[in-house]
C-alpha positions in Angstrom: -29.1 7.2 9.9 -29.2 11.0 9.9 -31.8 13.2 8.1 -30.4 15.9 5.8 -32.2 19.2 5.5 -34.7 19.7 2.6 -32.2 21.9 0.7 -30.1 18.8 -0.1 -31.1 16.9 -3.3 -29.4 13.7 -4.2 -29.3 13.6 -8.0 -26.8 10.9 -8.7 -27.8 10.6 -12.3 -27.9 14.4 -13.1 -26.1 15.2 -16.3 -23.4 17.9 -16.2 -25.1 20.5 -18.3 -23.5 22.2 -21.3 -21.3 25.2 -20.6 -20.5 24.4 -17.0 -16.9 24.2 -16.1 -15.7 21.1 -14.3 -13.2 23.2 -12.5 -14.1 25.3 -9.5 -13.1 29.0 -10.2 -14.5 30.3 -6.9 -11.8 30.8 -4.3 -14.2 30.4 -1.5 -15.5 27.1 -2.8 -11.9 25.9 -3.5 -11.0 26.6 0.1 -14.2 24.9 1.3 -13.4 21.7 -0.6 -9.7 21.8 0.5 -10.9 21.9 4.1 -13.3 19.1 3.5 -10.5 17.0 1.9 -8.2 17.7 4.8 -10.8 16.5 7.3 -12.3 13.6 5.4 -9.6 12.2 3.1 -6.3 13.8 4.1 -4.0 11.3 2.3 -4.4 11.1 -1.5 -2.1 8.1 -1.6 -4.8 6.0 0.0 -8.2 7.6 -0.7 -9.8 9.0 -3.8 -11.2 12.5 -3.3 -11.2 14.3 -6.7 -14.0 16.7 -6.2 -14.8 19.9 -8.1 -17.8 22.2 -7.6 -19.6 25.0 -9.5 -21.7 27.6 -7.7 -24.6 29.0 -9.6 -26.8 31.3 -7.5 -27.6 29.3 -4.4 -26.9 25.9 -6.0 -23.6 24.2 -5.5 -23.2 21.3 -8.0 -20.6 18.7 -7.1 -18.7 16.7 -9.8 -15.8 14.4 -9.7 -14.7 11.0 -8.3 -14.9 9.6 -4.8 -14.3 6.1 -3.5 -17.0 5.3 -1.0 -20.4 6.2 0.3 -18.8 7.1 3.6 -16.6 9.7 2.0 -19.6 11.1 0.1 -21.8 11.2 3.2 -19.1 13.0 5.2 -18.6 15.5 2.4 -22.3 16.3 2.1 -22.6 16.7 5.9 -19.6 19.0 5.9 -21.0 21.2 3.1 -24.5 21.3 4.6 -23.1 22.3 8.0 -21.1 25.2 6.6 -23.2 26.6 3.8 -26.8 27.5 3.0 -26.5 26.2 -0.6 -28.7 23.6 -2.3 -26.3 20.8 -2.9 -26.6 18.8 -6.1 -24.7 15.6 -6.2 -23.3 14.5 -9.6 -20.3 12.6 -8.1 -19.0 9.4 -9.7 -18.3 6.4 -7.4 -15.3 4.3 -7.9 -14.9 1.5 -9.1 -16.1 3.3 -12.3 -19.3 1.9 -13.7 -17.6 1.4 -17.1 -15.6 -1.5 -15.6 -18.7 -3.6 -15.2 -18.2 -6.5 -12.8 -14.4 -6.8 -13.3 -13.3 -4.6 -10.4 -10.9 -7.1 -8.8 -7.5 -8.2 -10.0 -4.5 -10.4 -9.3 -0.9 -9.7 -10.3 0.5 -12.1 -12.9 4.2 -11.0 -13.1 6.9 -11.3 -10.5 6.7 -7.5 -9.7 4.1 -5.1 -11.1 4.8 -1.4 -11.2 2.4 1.2 -9.9 3.0 4.8 -11.2 1.7 8.2 -10.1 0.2 8.9 -13.5 -1.1 6.7 -16.4 2.1 6.9 -18.5 5.4 5.0 -18.6 7.4 8.1 -17.9 5.6 8.8 -14.6 7.2 8.3 -11.2 7.3 4.7 -9.9 5.4 5.0 -6.6 4.9 1.4 -5.5 5.0 -2.2 -6.6 2.8 -5.3 -6.1 4.1 -8.9 -6.1 2.8 -11.9 -8.1 -0.5 -13.1 -6.7 -1.3 -9.8 -4.8 -5.0 -9.0 -4.9 -6.0 -5.6 -6.4 -9.1 -3.5 -6.3 -9.5 -2.0 -9.8 -11.0 1.5 -9.7 -11.0 2.9 -13.2 -9.4 2.7 -16.7 -7.8 5.5 -18.7 -5.9 5.2 -22.0 -5.1 1.5 -21.4 -4.0 2.1 -17.8 -5.8 1.0 -14.7 -6.1 2.8 -11.4 -5.7 0.2 -8.7 -5.5 -0.1 -5.0 -3.2 -2.6 -3.2 -4.0 -4.3 0.1 -2.0 -1.6 2.0 -4.6 0.8 0.5 -2.0 2.5 -1.8 -3.2 3.9 -5.1 -1.4 3.7 -8.4 -1.6 3.3 -12.1 -0.8 0.0 -13.8 -0.8 -0.7 -17.5 -0.1 -4.5 -17.5 0.9 -7.4 -15.3 -2.4 -8.4 -13.8 -5.7 -10.0 -14.7 -9.1 -8.5 -13.9 -12.1 -10.5 -12.7 -15.4 -10.3 -11.1 -16.0 -10.8 -7.4 -17.2 -14.4 -7.7 -14.2 -15.5 -9.7 -11.9 -13.5 -7.3 -13.4 -15.2 -4.2 -13.1 -18.6 -5.8 -9.4 -18.0 -6.4 -8.8 -16.8 -2.9 -10.5 -20.0 -1.5 -7.9 -22.2 -3.2 -4.9 -23.6 -1.3 -1.9 -21.4 -2.1 1.9 -21.5 -2.1 4.1 -18.6 -1.1 7.7 -18.0 -2.2 10.0 -17.8 0.9 13.3 -17.0 -0.7 14.4 -13.6 -2.0 14.7 -14.7 -5.6 14.0 -17.8 -7.7 12.3 -19.2 -10.8 9.3 -21.3 -11.8 9.7 -23.9 -14.6 7.5 -25.5 -17.2 8.6 -28.9 -16.0 10.5 -30.6 -13.1 13.6 -30.9 -15.3 14.2 -27.0 -15.0 14.7 -26.8 -18.8 12.5 -23.8 -19.5 11.7 -20.9 -17.2 8.1 -19.6 -16.9 9.1 -16.6 -14.9 11.2 -15.2 -12.1 9.7 -15.1 -8.6 10.5 -13.0 -5.5 9.9 -13.5 -1.8 6.2 -13.1 -1.0 4.8 -14.2 -4.4 1.6 -16.2 -4.2 0.3 -19.0 -6.4 -2.6 -21.5 -6.2 -1.3 -24.9 -5.3 -2.4 -27.7 -7.7 -0.5 -30.6 -6.2 2.8 -31.7 -4.7 5.1 -33.8 -6.9 8.2 -35.0 -5.0 10.4 -32.0 -4.4 8.1 -29.7 -6.3 4.9 -27.8 -6.1 2.8 -27.7 -9.3 1.2 -24.2 -9.2 -1.2 -22.1 -11.1 -0.7 -18.5 -12.1 -3.7 -16.1 -11.9 -3.6 -15.9 -15.7 -3.9 -19.7 -16.1 -0.2 -20.6 -16.6 0.9 -23.8 -14.9 4.4 -24.1 -13.5 6.6 -26.1 -11.1 8.4 -24.4 -8.1 11.0 -26.2 -6.0 9.8 -26.8 -2.5 13.1 -25.4 -1.2 12.0 -21.9 -2.1 8.3 -22.0 -1.1 5.8 -23.5 1.3 2.1 -23.8 1.7 0.6 -20.4 2.5 -1.7 -21.7 5.3 1.3 -23.0 7.1 3.3 -19.8 6.5 0.7 -17.3 7.6 -0.1 -19.1 10.9 3.6 -19.3 11.8 4.6 -15.8 10.7 5.4 -13.9 14.0 6.7 -10.4 14.4 9.4 -11.2 17.0 12.6 -9.1 17.2 14.6 -12.2 16.2 12.4 -12.9 13.1 12.4 -9.2 12.0 16.2 -9.0 12.2 16.7 -12.3 10.6 14.5 -11.3 7.6 16.1 -7.9 7.3 19.6 -9.4 7.1 18.6 -11.6 4.2 18.5 -8.5 1.9 22.0 -7.2 2.5 23.3 -5.6 -0.7 20.0 -5.4 -2.6 20.1 -2.1 -4.4 18.0 1.0 -3.6 15.1 1.6 -6.0 12.8 4.5 -5.6 9.3 3.0 -5.4 10.7 -0.5 -5.0 8.9 -2.9 -2.6 10.5 -6.2 -3.7 13.7 -8.1 -3.3 14.7 -6.9 -6.8 15.1 -3.4 -5.3 13.9 -1.4 -2.3 13.3 2.1 -1.3 13.5 2.7 2.5 9.9 2.1 3.3 9.6 -0.7 0.7 12.3 -2.5 2.7 10.7 -2.1 6.1 7.3 -3.0 4.6 8.7 -6.2 3.0 10.5 -7.3 6.2 7.4 -6.9 8.3 5.1 -8.4 5.7 7.1 -11.6 5.7 6.6 -11.7 9.5 2.8 -11.2 9.3 2.5 -7.4 9.5 0.9 -5.1 6.9 2.8 -1.8 7.2 1.6 1.3 5.3 3.5 1.9 2.1 5.5 5.1 2.8 7.8 6.2 5.7 5.6 9.2 6.5 2.6 6.8 6.8 4.5 4.2 8.8 5.5 6.9 11.3 1.8 7.3 12.3 1.3 3.7 13.5 2.7 1.7 16.3 3.7 2.8 19.8 5.8 5.9 20.3 9.0 5.2 22.2 11.2 7.8 23.9 14.6 6.9 22.6 16.3 8.0 25.8 19.9 8.8 26.2 22.0 7.1 23.5 18.9 5.1 22.4 18.8 3.1 25.6 15.0 2.6 25.4 15.1 1.4 21.8 14.7 -2.3 21.1 15.7 -4.5 18.2 13.0 -4.4 15.5 11.8 -0.9 16.4 11.4 1.5 13.4 13.6 4.6 13.3 12.4 7.7 11.4 14.4 10.4 9.9 13.7 13.7 8.2 13.2 17.4 8.7 12.1 18.7 12.1 9.2 21.1 12.4 10.5 24.7 12.9 8.5 27.9 12.7 6.1 27.7 9.8 8.0 24.6 8.4 6.2 21.3 9.0 7.9 18.1 9.9 8.8 15.9 7.0 9.5 12.2 7.5 11.8 11.2 4.7 13.5 7.9 5.7 13.0 4.8 7.9 15.2 2.0 9.1 15.0 -1.0 11.5 17.0 -0.8 14.8 19.5 -3.6 15.5 21.3 -2.9 18.7 24.0 -0.6 20.2 22.9 2.3 18.0 23.0 0.3 14.8 20.2 0.1 12.3 19.6 -1.6 8.9 18.0 0.3 6.1 17.9 0.8 2.3 20.1 3.7 1.3 22.2 3.0 -1.8 21.6 -0.6 -1.0 20.5 -2.5 2.1 23.2 -1.8 4.7 24.0 -1.1 8.3 24.7 2.3 9.8 25.1 3.6 13.3 23.9 6.6 15.3 26.8 6.1 17.7 29.7 8.5 16.9 32.3 6.0 18.0 31.1 3.3 15.7 32.9 2.8 12.3 29.4 2.7 10.6 28.4 6.0 12.2 26.3 8.3 9.9 26.4 11.9 11.0 23.7 12.8 8.5 21.3 10.2 10.0 22.1 11.3 13.5 21.3 14.9 12.6 18.0 14.0 10.9 16.7 11.5 13.4 13.1 12.2 14.4 11.6 9.4 16.5 11.1 5.7 17.3 8.0 3.7 16.8 7.5 0.1 18.1 5.5 -2.2 15.8 6.3 -5.5 17.5 3.6 -6.3 20.1 1.7 -3.1 19.3 -2.1 -3.4 19.5 -4.7 -2.8 16.8 -5.6 0.5 18.4 -2.1 1.8 17.3 -2.9 1.2 13.6 -0.8 -2.0 13.3 -2.6 -4.5 11.1 -1.8 -8.2 11.0 -2.2 -10.2 7.8 -4.1 -13.0 9.4 -6.8 -10.5 10.4 -7.2 -9.1 6.8 -9.8 -10.6 4.5 -7.5 -10.7 1.5 -4.9 -12.8 3.4 -6.9 -14.6 6.1 -7.4 -18.2 4.8 -10.5 -18.5 6.9 -12.3 -15.6 5.3 -13.2 -17.2 2.0 
């Protein structure tokens, strides 16, 4: 534990006094906070750092929202090391206190949509499958700001239930069933007469019992249904057998041929490019980050070599705009390498293209925008690759 100078006062309950603007109108302070965010929480897609400040004399008062004590401590240390101001902390921690104990959630529909802003017209940024655990951070106008297990942030207005930690832990301790086919249905009875909902690959339920060729399952919102065993299996069996081998990765990827492209899509109803790679690796035990530009930062860098001779099946190929002059590199697309210059990706739909000019599937555009190769298969934890079996939300031994 470090000791802060006496000029720092922690006033977590300080009221934001009348007449003070919640917006920082001091260019120097704006720049200081921008530098702090870049150093402490550089990716707004996965960390909450919504901080404003007002300078009054030698007192710098902080207001806004942050997600953890670690981020707060780092921010305070940053400001103390670069200024002589008295720092007054009026920051709000998320999850927001108004939520009470209900700061955990579980998705109750086949695919729940996460948006960039709390409104239906906002951009679709991500999705979460039925049974996915959520961390609920705050509520605004009927919308909830949530974080998915890949740490991605988004707004949801429906499609999940909220609960306290004890109730959430109890749910996670139950035996579960995972859907193993790209698409299917659950039914009110074994006679398949009435559908409860559609389901997609990766959906999770609590298993109540086995009845012949069926699993009787429980939805997070209390609904009971029957799922054919031919489209599901016990979660414990699945997660211990999920292996990220080249053969498994390619086999899974090919199951999605022809599924249409959907910006923000991460399910077998529709994928964007990184939603496709994320789903393929998820089903083989790997939790990839949500976006292509995030996926490009994990795994082992591979020198593609002449005509991609060093690239192996299952490697991730990244495409975009190269850095040039003052222009920074932009990773815009990702695909999975097959062999002989071919790769599979979501572009229009899930399809195969090639980087080999003599191949009928050659894509000149992809060849021109190719950036690099990253190897996920066999990469260690030090490269940022996370395995489901090591994550508390998914490890059956953690609860």
